N, CA, C, O and the ligand as a Tripos MOL2 file, in Angstrom:
@<TRIPOS>MOLECULE
protein
  265   263    67     0     0
PROTEIN
NO_CHARGES

@<TRIPOS>ATOM
      1 N          50.2180    5.1580   24.5300 N.3       1 MET1
      2 CA         50.8690    6.3370   23.8760 C.3       1 MET1
      3 C          51.1650    5.9530   22.3690 C.2       1 MET1
      4 O          51.7060    4.8800   22.0990 O.2       1 MET1
      5 N          50.8400    6.7510   21.5160 N.am      2 LYS2
      6 CA         51.0710    6.4560   20.0860 C.3       2 LYS2
      7 C          51.6490    7.7630   19.4220 C.2       2 LYS2
      8 O          51.1170    8.8680   19.5350 O.2       2 LYS2
      9 N          52.8030    7.5040   18.7150 N.am      3 THR3
     10 CA         53.3160    8.6480   18.0290 C.3       3 THR3
     11 C          52.5930    8.8660   16.6750 C.2       3 THR3
     12 O          51.9030    7.9840   16.1640 O.2       3 THR3
     13 N          52.7810   10.0470   16.1410 N.am      4 THR4
     14 CA         52.2230   10.3170   14.8280 C.3       4 THR4
     15 C          53.1510   10.1270   13.6650 C.2       4 THR4
     16 O          52.8290   10.4250   12.5150 O.2       4 THR4
     17 N          54.3150    9.6210   14.0020 N.am      5 MET5
     18 CA         55.3470    9.4280   12.9260 C.3       5 MET5
     19 C          55.8030    7.9810   12.8960 C.2       5 MET5
     20 O          56.9950    7.7130   13.0410 O.2       5 MET5
     21 N          54.8870    7.0420   12.7110 N.am      6 ASP6
     22 CA         55.2740    5.6450   12.5340 C.3       6 ASP6
     23 C          56.1120    5.4280   11.2890 C.2       6 ASP6
     24 O          55.6870    5.8270   10.2050 O.2       6 ASP6
     25 N          57.2490    4.8330   11.3880 N.am      7 PRO7
     26 CA         58.0760    4.5930   10.1480 C.3       7 PRO7
     27 C          57.3710    3.3610    9.3780 C.2       7 PRO7
     28 O          56.6480    2.5430    9.9470 O.2       7 PRO7
     29 N          57.6620    3.3470    8.1060 N.am      8 PRO8
     30 CA         57.0610    2.2990    7.2860 C.3       8 PRO8
     31 C          57.8210    0.9670    7.4960 C.2       8 PRO8
     32 O          58.6190    0.5840    6.6400 O.2       8 PRO8
     33 N          57.5930    0.2750    8.5930 N.am      9 VAL9
     34 CA         58.3620   -0.8190    8.9470 C.3       9 VAL9
     35 C          58.0760   -2.0560    8.0520 C.2       9 VAL9
     36 O          58.7880   -3.0590    8.1120 O.2       9 VAL9
     37 N          57.0510   -1.9530    7.2520 N.am     10 HIS10
     38 CA         56.6520   -3.1150    6.4130 C.3      10 HIS10
     39 C          57.5070   -3.1280    5.0950 C.2      10 HIS10
     40 O          57.4710   -4.0750    4.3090 O.2      10 HIS10
     41 N          58.2620   -2.0300    4.9140 N.am     11 LEU11
     42 CA         59.0400   -1.9530    3.6740 C.3      11 LEU11
     43 C          60.4220   -2.5470    3.9580 C.2      11 LEU11
     44 O          60.9440   -2.4780    5.0710 O.2      11 LEU11
     45 N          60.9810   -3.1260    2.9120 N.am     12 ALA12
     46 CA         62.3020   -3.6960    3.0950 C.3      12 ALA12
     47 C          63.3760   -2.6500    3.3350 C.2      12 ALA12
     48 O          64.3180   -2.8610    4.0980 O.2      12 ALA12
     49 N          63.2130   -1.5340    2.6760 N.am     13 LEU13
     50 CA         64.1590   -0.4510    2.9700 C.3      13 LEU13
     51 C          63.4200    0.8810    3.1760 C.2      13 LEU13
     52 O          62.4270    1.1410    2.4970 O.2      13 LEU13
     53 N          63.8760    1.6990    4.0750 N.am     14 PRO14
     54 CA         63.2840    3.0020    4.2970 C.3      14 PRO14
     55 C          63.3070    3.8190    2.9660 C.2      14 PRO14
     56 O          64.1630    3.5840    2.1130 O.2      14 PRO14
     57 N          62.3630    4.7730    2.8020 N.am     15 LEU15
     58 CA         62.3120    5.4480    1.4880 C.3      15 LEU15
     59 C          63.2820    6.6980    1.5900 C.2      15 LEU15
     60 O          63.8080    7.1820    0.5880 O.2      15 LEU15
     61 N          63.4690    7.1540    2.7920 N.am     16 ASP16
     62 CA         64.2970    8.3590    2.9370 C.3      16 ASP16
     63 C          65.6010    8.1100    3.5470 C.2      16 ASP16
     64 O          65.8300    8.5090    4.6890 O.2      16 ASP16
     65 N          66.5060    7.4490    2.8310 N.am     17 GLU17
     66 CA         67.7980    7.2220    3.3140 C.3      17 GLU17
     67 C          68.6980    8.3820    2.9970 C.2      17 GLU17
     68 O          68.9740    8.6490    1.8270 O.2      17 GLU17
     69 N          69.1550    9.0660    3.9910 N.am     18 PRO18
     70 CA         70.0230   10.1890    3.7340 C.3      18 PRO18
     71 C          71.3970    9.7130    3.0910 C.2      18 PRO18
     72 O          71.9190    8.6290    3.3510 O.2      18 PRO18
     73 N          71.8840   10.6040    2.2710 N.am     19 GLU19
     74 CA         73.1890   10.3000    1.6730 C.3      19 GLU19
     75 C          74.2330   10.8810    2.5750 C.2      19 GLU19
     76 O          74.0130   11.8940    3.2390 O.2      19 GLU19
     77 N          75.3830   10.2300    2.5960 N.am     20 SER20
     78 CA         76.5510   10.8170    3.3760 C.3      20 SER20
     79 C          77.4270   11.6380    2.4550 C.2      20 SER20
     80 O          77.7030   11.2800    1.3100 O.2      20 SER20
     81 N          77.8420   12.7370    3.0040 N.am     21 PRO21
     82 CA         78.8530   13.5330    2.2290 C.3      21 PRO21
     83 C          80.1100   12.6710    2.0270 C.2      21 PRO21
     84 O          80.5320   11.9450    2.9270 O.2      21 PRO21
     85 N          80.6630   12.7640    0.8920 N.am     22 LEU22
     86 CA         81.8130   11.8560    0.5930 C.3      22 LEU22
     87 C          83.0290   12.1760    1.4210 C.2      22 LEU22
     88 O          83.9130   11.3380    1.5960 O.2      22 LEU22
     89 N          83.0780   13.4640    1.9610 N.am     23 ASP23
     90 CA         84.2330   13.8130    2.6410 C.3      23 ASP23
     91 C          84.0770   13.6570    4.1260 C.2      23 ASP23
     92 O          84.8590   14.1970    4.9070 O.2      23 ASP23
     93 N          83.0400   12.8990    4.5240 N.am     24 CYS24
     94 CA         82.7530   12.7080    5.9980 C.3      24 CYS24
     95 C          83.0360   11.2900    6.3430 C.2      24 CYS24
     96 O          82.1960   10.4570    6.0040 O.2      24 CYS24
     97 N          84.1020   10.9040    6.9710 N.am     25 GLY25
     98 CA         84.3840    9.5870    7.3050 C.3      25 GLY25
     99 C          83.4120    8.9600    8.3180 C.2      25 GLY25
    100 O          83.1020    7.7690    8.3060 O.2      25 GLY25
    101 N          82.9550    9.8790    9.2040 N.am     26 VAL26
    102 CA         81.9020    9.3750   10.2370 C.3      26 VAL26
    103 C          80.6900    8.8780    9.5140 C.2      26 VAL26
    104 O          80.2540    7.7540    9.7600 O.2      26 VAL26
    105 N          80.1150    9.6790    8.6160 N.am     27 CYS27
    106 CA         78.9200    9.2770    7.8400 C.3      27 CYS27
    107 C          79.2680    8.0100    6.9790 C.2      27 CYS27
    108 O          78.4600    7.0870    6.8800 O.2      27 CYS27
    109 N          80.4470    7.9930    6.3800 N.am     28 ALA28
    110 CA         80.7280    6.8620    5.5250 C.3      28 ALA28
    111 C          80.6910    5.5520    6.3780 C.2      28 ALA28
    112 O          80.2650    4.4930    5.9190 O.2      28 ALA28
    113 N          81.1520    5.6940    7.6170 N.am     29 ALA29
    114 CA         81.1640    4.5510    8.4910 C.3      29 ALA29
    115 C          79.7210    4.1940    8.8680 C.2      29 ALA29
    116 O          79.4020    3.0060    8.9050 O.2      29 ALA29
    117 N          78.8300    5.1570    9.1500 N.am     30 LEU30
    118 CA         77.4240    4.9730    9.5130 C.3      30 LEU30
    119 C          76.7810    4.3340    8.2720 C.2      30 LEU30
    120 O          76.0010    3.3930    8.4240 O.2      30 LEU30
    121 N          77.0750    4.8000    7.0660 N.am     31 VAL31
    122 CA         76.3690    4.1470    5.8990 C.3      31 VAL31
    123 C          76.8240    2.7280    5.7900 C.2      31 VAL31
    124 O          76.0140    1.8700    5.4390 O.2      31 VAL31
    125 N          78.0870    2.4130    6.0720 N.am     32 GLU32
    126 CA         78.6150    1.0320    6.0380 C.3      32 GLU32
    127 C          77.7920    0.1480    7.0420 C.2      32 GLU32
    128 O          77.3690   -0.9710    6.7510 O.2      32 GLU32
    129 N          77.6220    0.7290    8.1770 N.am     33 GLN33
    130 CA         76.9370   -0.0460    9.3010 C.3      33 GLN33
    131 C          75.4550   -0.1980    8.9040 C.2      33 GLN33
    132 O          74.8190   -1.2060    9.2140 O.2      33 GLN33
    133 N          74.9170    0.8340    8.2040 N.am     34 ARG34
    134 CA         73.5560    0.7740    7.8120 C.3      34 ARG34
    135 C          73.3390   -0.3850    6.7740 C.2      34 ARG34
    136 O          72.3330   -1.0940    6.8160 O.2      34 ARG34
    137 N          74.3120   -0.5380    5.8600 N.am     35 GLY35
    138 CA         74.2530   -1.5640    4.8640 C.3      35 GLY35
    139 C          74.2560   -2.9310    5.5350 C.2      35 GLY35
    140 O          73.4900   -3.8150    5.1500 O.2      35 GLY35
    141 N          75.1310   -3.1120    6.5550 N.am     36 GLU36
    142 CA         75.2250   -4.3570    7.2670 C.3      36 GLU36
    143 C          73.9830   -4.6170    8.0150 C.2      36 GLU36
    144 O          73.5380   -5.7650    8.0320 O.2      36 GLU36
    145 N          73.3920   -3.6800    8.6220 N.am     37 ALA37
    146 CA         72.1780   -3.7870    9.4500 C.3      37 ALA37
    147 C          71.0090   -4.1980    8.4660 C.2      37 ALA37
    148 O          70.1670   -5.0320    8.7980 O.2      37 ALA37
    149 N          71.0050   -3.5960    7.2940 N.am     38 ALA38
    150 CA         69.9740   -3.8240    6.3050 C.3      38 ALA38
    151 C          70.0970   -5.2850    5.8560 C.2      38 ALA38
    152 O          69.0950   -5.9800    5.6890 O.2      38 ALA38
    153 N          71.3930   -5.7580    5.6560 N.am     39 ASP39
    154 CA         71.5950   -7.1760    5.2710 C.3      39 ASP39
    155 C          71.0270   -8.1820    6.2980 C.2      39 ASP39
    156 O          70.5450   -9.2590    5.9470 O.2      39 ASP39
    157 N          71.1060   -7.7870    7.5550 N.am     40 ARG40
    158 CA         70.6830   -8.5890    8.6900 C.3      40 ARG40
    159 C          69.0920   -8.5230    8.7570 C.2      40 ARG40
    160 O          68.4420   -9.3650    9.3770 O.2      40 ARG40
    161 N          68.5460   -7.5130    8.1060 N.am     41 GLY41
    162 CA         67.1440   -7.3570    8.3150 C.3      41 GLY41
    163 C          66.8080   -6.4970    9.5870 C.2      41 GLY41
    164 O          65.6640   -6.4610   10.0400 O.2      41 GLY41
    165 N          67.8170   -5.8320   10.1200 N.am     42 ASP42
    166 CA         67.6930   -5.1400   11.4330 C.3      42 ASP42
    167 C          67.1510   -3.7130   11.1000 C.2      42 ASP42
    168 O          67.9470   -2.7750   11.1180 O.2      42 ASP42
    169 N          65.8750   -3.5080   10.8060 N.am     43 LEU43
    170 CA         65.4120   -2.2500   10.3100 C.3      43 LEU43
    171 C          65.4170   -1.2060   11.3900 C.2      43 LEU43
    172 O          65.5040   -0.0210   11.0700 O.2      43 LEU43
    173 N          65.3310   -1.5650   12.6360 N.am     44 SER44
    174 CA         65.3060   -0.5490   13.6760 C.3      44 SER44
    175 C          66.7090    0.0400   13.7290 C.2      44 SER44
    176 O          66.8470    1.2450   13.9390 O.2      44 SER44
    177 N          67.7190   -0.7340   13.5540 N.am     45 ARG45
    178 CA         69.0680   -0.2850   13.5080 C.3      45 ARG45
    179 C          69.3130    0.5980   12.2480 C.2      45 ARG45
    180 O          70.0160    1.6070   12.3010 O.2      45 ARG45
    181 N          68.7430    0.1980   11.1970 N.am     46 VAL46
    182 CA         68.8540    0.9920    9.9520 C.3      46 VAL46
    183 C          68.2510    2.3900   10.1810 C.2      46 VAL46
    184 O          68.8020    3.3970    9.7360 O.2      46 VAL46
    185 N          67.1370    2.4250   10.8690 N.am     47 THR47
    186 CA         66.4170    3.6730   11.1000 C.3      47 THR47
    187 C          67.3420    4.5390   12.0560 C.2      47 THR47
    188 O          67.4930    5.7410   11.8370 O.2      47 THR47
    189 N          67.9310    3.9270   13.0740 N.am     48 ASP48
    190 CA         68.7730    4.6180   13.9790 C.3      48 ASP48
    191 C          69.9450    5.2750   13.2600 C.2      48 ASP48
    192 O          70.3140    6.4160   13.5390 O.2      48 ASP48
    193 N          70.5250    4.5120   12.3150 N.am     49 LEU49
    194 CA         71.7000    5.0720   11.6160 C.3      49 LEU49
    195 C          71.2720    6.1830   10.7060 C.2      49 LEU49
    196 O          71.9970    7.1720   10.5870 O.2      49 LEU49
    197 N          70.1310    6.0810   10.0530 N.am     50 ASN50
    198 CA         69.6720    7.0890    9.2560 C.3      50 ASN50
    199 C          69.5890    8.4410   10.0190 C.2      50 ASN50
    200 O          70.0280    9.4980    9.5660 O.2      50 ASN50
    201 N          68.9540    8.2900   11.2760 N.am     51 VAL51
    202 CA         68.8720    9.4630   12.1300 C.3      51 VAL51
    203 C          70.2300   10.0390   12.4420 C.2      51 VAL51
    204 O          70.4760   11.2440   12.3710 O.2      51 VAL51
    205 N          71.0600    9.1520   12.7750 N.am     52 GLU52
    206 CA         72.5270    9.6000   13.0340 C.3      52 GLU52
    207 C          73.1150   10.3610   11.9670 C.2      52 GLU52
    208 O          73.7390   11.4000   12.1810 O.2      52 GLU52
    209 N          72.9260    9.8520   10.7710 N.am     53 ILE53
    210 CA         73.5020   10.4760    9.5200 C.3      53 ILE53
    211 C          72.9300   11.8430    9.3320 C.2      53 ILE53
    212 O          73.6490   12.8060    9.0620 O.2      53 ILE53
    213 N          71.6900   11.9230    9.4690 N.am     54 ARG54
    214 CA         71.0300   13.2160    9.3320 C.3      54 ARG54
    215 C          71.5000   14.2490   10.3610 C.2      54 ARG54
    216 O          71.8630   15.3820   10.0460 O.2      54 ARG54
    217 N          71.4670   13.7600   11.6610 N.am     55 ASN55
    218 CA         71.8440   14.6550   12.7080 C.3      55 ASN55
    219 C          73.3020   15.0620   12.6350 C.2      55 ASN55
    220 O          73.6870   16.0890   13.1960 O.2      55 ASN55
    221 N          74.1500   14.2440   11.9270 N.am     56 HIS56
    222 CA         75.5260   14.6530   11.8880 C.3      56 HIS56
    223 C          75.8360   15.9160   11.2590 C.2      56 HIS56
    224 O          76.8450   16.5560   11.5560 O.2      56 HIS56
    225 N          74.8920   16.3350   10.2930 N.am     57 HIS57
    226 CA         75.0970   17.5310    9.5260 C.3      57 HIS57
    227 C          73.9810   18.5090    9.6020 C.2      57 HIS57
    228 O          74.1140   19.6360    9.1260 O.2      57 HIS57
    229 N          72.8720   18.1160   10.1900 N.am     58 SER58
    230 CA         71.7300   19.0770   10.2140 C.3      58 SER58
    231 C          71.2980   19.5620   11.5530 C.2      58 SER58
    232 O          70.6810   20.6230   11.6510 O.2      58 SER58
    233 N          71.5920   18.8360   12.5850 N.am     59 ALA59
    234 CA         71.1170   19.2220   13.9060 C.3      59 ALA59
    235 C          72.3660   19.5130   14.8030 C.2      59 ALA59
    236 O          72.7590   18.7330   15.6700 O.2      59 ALA59
    237 N          72.9270   20.6670   14.5190 N.am     60 ARG60
    238 CA         74.1340   21.0450   15.0980 C.3      60 ARG60
    239 C          74.0370   21.3380   16.6060 C.2      60 ARG60
    240 O          74.9740   21.0960   17.3670 O.2      60 ARG60
    241 N          72.8460   21.8790   17.0190 N.am     61 ARG61
    242 CA         72.6850   22.2070   18.3800 C.3      61 ARG61
    243 C          72.3340   20.9790   19.2020 C.2      61 ARG61
    244 O          72.2820   21.0780   20.4280 O.2      61 ARG61
    245 N          72.0960   19.8510   18.6030 N.am     62 LYS62
    246 CA         71.7210   18.6190   19.3300 C.3      62 LYS62
    247 C          72.8890   17.5940   19.1380 C.2      62 LYS62
    248 O          72.6560   16.4210   18.8450 O.2      62 LYS62
    249 N          74.0450   18.0400   19.2980 N.am     63 ARG63
    250 CA         75.1690   17.1600   19.1170 C.3      63 ARG63
    251 C          75.3030   16.1800   20.2540 C.2      63 ARG63
    252 O          75.1310   16.5460   21.4170 O.2      63 ARG63
    253 N          75.6050   14.9560   19.9380 N.am     64 ARG64
    254 CA         75.7910   13.9630   20.9590 C.3      64 ARG64
    255 C          77.2370   13.4730   20.9600 C.2      64 ARG64
    256 O          77.8440   13.2930   19.9040 O.2      64 ARG64
    257 N          77.7500   13.2700   22.0940 N.am     65 LYS65
    258 CA         79.1670   12.5840   22.1500 C.3      65 LYS65
    259 C          78.9950   11.2030   21.8110 C.2      65 LYS65
    260 O          78.1910   10.5160   22.4410 O.2      65 LYS65
    261 N          79.7240   10.7030   20.8060 N.am     66 ALA66
    262 CA         79.6520    9.3410   20.4180 C.3      66 ALA66
    263 C          80.6020    8.4010   21.2540 C.2      66 ALA66
    264 O          80.6380    7.1930   21.0190 O.2      66 ALA66
    265 ZN         78.9250   13.3080    8.7720 Zn       67 ZN67
@<TRIPOS>BOND
     1     1     2 1
     2     2     3 1
     3     3     4 2
     4     3     5 am
     5     5     6 1
     6     6     7 1
     7     7     8 2
     8     7     9 am
     9     9    10 1
    10    10    11 1
    11    11    12 2
    12    11    13 am
    13    13    14 1
    14    14    15 1
    15    15    16 2
    16    15    17 am
    17    17    18 1
    18    18    19 1
    19    19    20 2
    20    19    21 am
    21    21    22 1
    22    22    23 1
    23    23    24 2
    24    23    25 am
    25    25    26 1
    26    26    27 1
    27    27    28 2
    28    27    29 am
    29    29    30 1
    30    30    31 1
    31    31    32 2
    32    31    33 am
    33    33    34 1
    34    34    35 1
    35    35    36 2
    36    35    37 am
    37    37    38 1
    38    38    39 1
    39    39    40 2
    40    39    41 am
    41    41    42 1
    42    42    43 1
    43    43    44 2
    44    43    45 am
    45    45    46 1
    46    46    47 1
    47    47    48 2
    48    47    49 am
    49    49    50 1
    50    50    51 1
    51    51    52 2
    52    51    53 am
    53    53    54 1
    54    54    55 1
    55    55    56 2
    56    55    57 am
    57    57    58 1
    58    58    59 1
    59    59    60 2
    60    59    61 am
    61    61    62 1
    62    62    63 1
    63    63    64 2
    64    63    65 am
    65    65    66 1
    66    66    67 1
    67    67    68 2
    68    67    69 am
    69    69    70 1
    70    70    71 1
    71    71    72 2
    72    71    73 am
    73    73    74 1
    74    74    75 1
    75    75    76 2
    76    75    77 am
    77    77    78 1
    78    78    79 1
    79    79    80 2
    80    79    81 am
    81    81    82 1
    82    82    83 1
    83    83    84 2
    84    83    85 am
    85    85    86 1
    86    86    87 1
    87    87    88 2
    88    87    89 am
    89    89    90 1
    90    90    91 1
    91    91    92 2
    92    91    93 am
    93    93    94 1
    94    94    95 1
    95    95    96 2
    96    95    97 am
    97    97    98 1
    98    98    99 1
    99    99   100 2
   100    99   101 am
   101   101   102 1
   102   102   103 1
   103   103   104 2
   104   103   105 am
   105   105   106 1
   106   106   107 1
   107   107   108 2
   108   107   109 am
   109   109   110 1
   110   110   111 1
   111   111   112 2
   112   111   113 am
   113   113   114 1
   114   114   115 1
   115   115   116 2
   116   115   117 am
   117   117   118 1
   118   118   119 1
   119   119   120 2
   120   119   121 am
   121   121   122 1
   122   122   123 1
   123   123   124 2
   124   123   125 am
   125   125   126 1
   126   126   127 1
   127   127   128 2
   128   127   129 am
   129   129   130 1
   130   130   131 1
   131   131   132 2
   132   131   133 am
   133   133   134 1
   134   134   135 1
   135   135   136 2
   136   135   137 am
   137   137   138 1
   138   138   139 1
   139   139   140 2
   140   139   141 am
   141   141   142 1
   142   142   143 1
   143   143   144 2
   144   143   145 am
   145   145   146 1
   146   146   147 1
   147   147   148 2
   148   147   149 am
   149   149   150 1
   150   150   151 1
   151   151   152 2
   152   151   153 am
   153   153   154 1
   154   154   155 1
   155   155   156 2
   156   155   157 am
   157   157   158 1
   158   158   159 1
   159   159   160 2
   160   159   161 am
   161   161   162 1
   162   162   163 1
   163   163   164 2
   164   163   165 am
   165   165   166 1
   166   166   167 1
   167   167   168 2
   168   167   169 am
   169   169   170 1
   170   170   171 1
   171   171   172 2
   172   171   173 am
   173   173   174 1
   174   174   175 1
   175   175   176 2
   176   175   177 am
   177   177   178 1
   178   178   179 1
   179   179   180 2
   180   179   181 am
   181   181   182 1
   182   182   183 1
   183   183   184 2
   184   183   185 am
   185   185   186 1
   186   186   187 1
   187   187   188 2
   188   187   189 am
   189   189   190 1
   190   190   191 1
   191   191   192 2
   192   191   193 am
   193   193   194 1
   194   194   195 1
   195   195   196 2
   196   195   197 am
   197   197   198 1
   198   198   199 1
   199   199   200 2
   200   199   201 am
   201   201   202 1
   202   202   203 1
   203   203   204 2
   204   203   205 am
   205   205   206 1
   206   206   207 1
   207   207   208 2
   208   207   209 am
   209   209   210 1
   210   210   211 1
   211   211   212 2
   212   211   213 am
   213   213   214 1
   214   214   215 1
   215   215   216 2
   216   215   217 am
   217   217   218 1
   218   218   219 1
   219   219   220 2
   220   219   221 am
   221   221   222 1
   222   222   223 1
   223   223   224 2
   224   223   225 am
   225   225   226 1
   226   226   227 1
   227   227   228 2
   228   227   229 am
   229   229   230 1
   230   230   231 1
   231   231   232 2
   232   231   233 am
   233   233   234 1
   234   234   235 1
   235   235   236 2
   236   235   237 am
   237   237   238 1
   238   238   239 1
   239   239   240 2
   240   239   241 am
   241   241   242 1
   242   242   243 1
   243   243   244 2
   244   243   245 am
   245   245   246 1
   246   246   247 1
   247   247   248 2
   248   247   249 am
   249   249   250 1
   250   250   251 1
   251   251   252 2
   252   251   253 am
   253   253   254 1
   254   254   255 1
   255   255   256 2
   256   255   257 am
   257   257   258 1
   258   258   259 1
   259   259   260 2
   260   259   261 am
   261   261   262 1
   262   262   263 1
   263   263   264 2
@<TRIPOS>SUBSTRUCTURE
     1 MET1         2 RESIDUE 1 A MET
     2 LYS2         6 RESIDUE 1 A LYS
     3 THR3        10 RESIDUE 1 A THR
     4 THR4        14 RESIDUE 1 A THR
     5 MET5        18 RESIDUE 1 A MET
     6 ASP6        22 RESIDUE 1 A ASP
     7 PRO7        26 RESIDUE 1 A PRO
     8 PRO8        30 RESIDUE 1 A PRO
     9 VAL9        34 RESIDUE 1 A VAL
    10 HIS10       38 RESIDUE 1 A HIS
    11 LEU11       42 RESIDUE 1 A LEU
    12 ALA12       46 RESIDUE 1 A ALA
    13 LEU13       50 RESIDUE 1 A LEU
    14 PRO14       54 RESIDUE 1 A PRO
    15 LEU15       58 RESIDUE 1 A LEU
    16 ASP16       62 RESIDUE 1 A ASP
    17 GLU17       66 RESIDUE 1 A GLU
    18 PRO18       70 RESIDUE 1 A PRO
    19 GLU19       74 RESIDUE 1 A GLU
    20 SER20       78 RESIDUE 1 A SER
    21 PRO21       82 RESIDUE 1 A PRO
    22 LEU22       86 RESIDUE 1 A LEU
    23 ASP23       90 RESIDUE 1 A ASP
    24 CYS24       94 RESIDUE 1 A CYS
    25 GLY25       98 RESIDUE 1 A GLY
    26 VAL26      102 RESIDUE 1 A VAL
    27 CYS27      106 RESIDUE 1 A CYS
    28 ALA28      110 RESIDUE 1 A ALA
    29 ALA29      114 RESIDUE 1 A ALA
    30 LEU30      118 RESIDUE 1 A LEU
    31 VAL31      122 RESIDUE 1 A VAL
    32 GLU32      126 RESIDUE 1 A GLU
    33 GLN33      130 RESIDUE 1 A GLN
    34 ARG34      134 RESIDUE 1 A ARG
    35 GLY35      138 RESIDUE 1 A GLY
    36 GLU36      142 RESIDUE 1 A GLU
    37 ALA37      146 RESIDUE 1 A ALA
    38 ALA38      150 RESIDUE 1 A ALA
    39 ASP39      154 RESIDUE 1 A ASP
    40 ARG40      158 RESIDUE 1 A ARG
    41 GLY41      162 RESIDUE 1 A GLY
    42 ASP42      166 RESIDUE 1 A ASP
    43 LEU43      170 RESIDUE 1 A LEU
    44 SER44      174 RESIDUE 1 A SER
    45 ARG45      178 RESIDUE 1 A ARG
    46 VAL46      182 RESIDUE 1 A VAL
    47 THR47      186 RESIDUE 1 A THR
    48 ASP48      190 RESIDUE 1 A ASP
    49 LEU49      194 RESIDUE 1 A LEU
    50 ASN50      198 RESIDUE 1 A ASN
    51 VAL51      202 RESIDUE 1 A VAL
    52 GLU52      206 RESIDUE 1 A GLU
    53 ILE53      210 RESIDUE 1 A ILE
    54 ARG54      214 RESIDUE 1 A ARG
    55 ASN55      218 RESIDUE 1 A ASN
    56 HIS56      222 RESIDUE 1 A HIS
    57 HIS57      226 RESIDUE 1 A HIS
    58 SER58      230 RESIDUE 1 A SER
    59 ALA59      234 RESIDUE 1 A ALA
    60 ARG60      238 RESIDUE 1 A ARG
    61 ARG61      242 RESIDUE 1 A ARG
    62 LYS62      246 RESIDUE 1 A LYS
    63 ARG63      250 RESIDUE 1 A ARG
    64 ARG64      254 RESIDUE 1 A ARG
    65 LYS65      258 RESIDUE 1 A LYS
    66 ALA66      262 RESIDUE 1 A ALA
    67 ZN67       265 GROUP 0 **** ****
């Protein structure tokens, strides 16, 4: 099984890093964790956090309990 949306894992940083709203503490924390994951070279974690940041404000009907 192969997905049609392979992330560019060969890049040091993803191109589409979402910005966090300055007034959102949750996203600020996610961005901080994303920076730490990037420092470790943990790109799958970075991608996870980017998804979480996006979902936090764009996918309201798909809310997850953290
Ligand atoms: Zn947020």
